[in-house]
C-alpha positions in Angstrom: -14.2 13.9 -5.8 -14.1 12.0 -9.0 -17.2 10.9 -10.8 -16.2 7.3 -10.2 -16.1 7.9 -6.5 -19.6 9.3 -6.5 -20.8 6.3 -8.5 -19.1 4.0 -5.9 -20.9 5.8 -3.1 -24.2 5.4 -5.0 -23.8 1.6 -5.4 -26.2 -0.3 -3.3 -24.4 -3.6 -3.2 -20.7 -4.6 -3.0 -21.1 -6.4 -6.3 -22.4 -3.2 -8.0 -19.6 -1.2 -6.5 -17.1 -3.7 -7.8 -18.5 -3.5 -11.3 -18.2 0.3 -11.1 -14.7 0.0 -9.9 -13.8 -2.3 -12.7 -15.2 0.1 -15.2 -13.1 2.9 -13.7 -10.0 0.7 -14.1 -9.4 -0.6 -10.7 -10.5 -3.5 -8.5 -11.6 -3.2 -4.9 -12.4 -6.1 -2.6 -16.0 -6.3 -1.5 -14.9 -6.2 2.1 -13.4 -2.8 1.5 -16.5 -1.5 -0.1 -18.7 -2.8 2.7 -16.5 -1.1 5.3 -16.7 2.1 3.3 -20.5 1.9 3.2 -20.7 1.2 6.9 -18.7 4.4 7.7 -20.9 6.7 5.7 
C-alpha cells in the first residue's frame, strides 16, 4: 500500500479524503470515498 492510500483510509470526512487525494495528484469523487469507507 502507498502512503497516500493509508492517508485516505485515515481521513475522517469525504472532504478531507479529497484534499489528500488532490495532494497525491489525483481527484476522487466524494461518493467513491464514502463507499470505500462504508466497506472497511
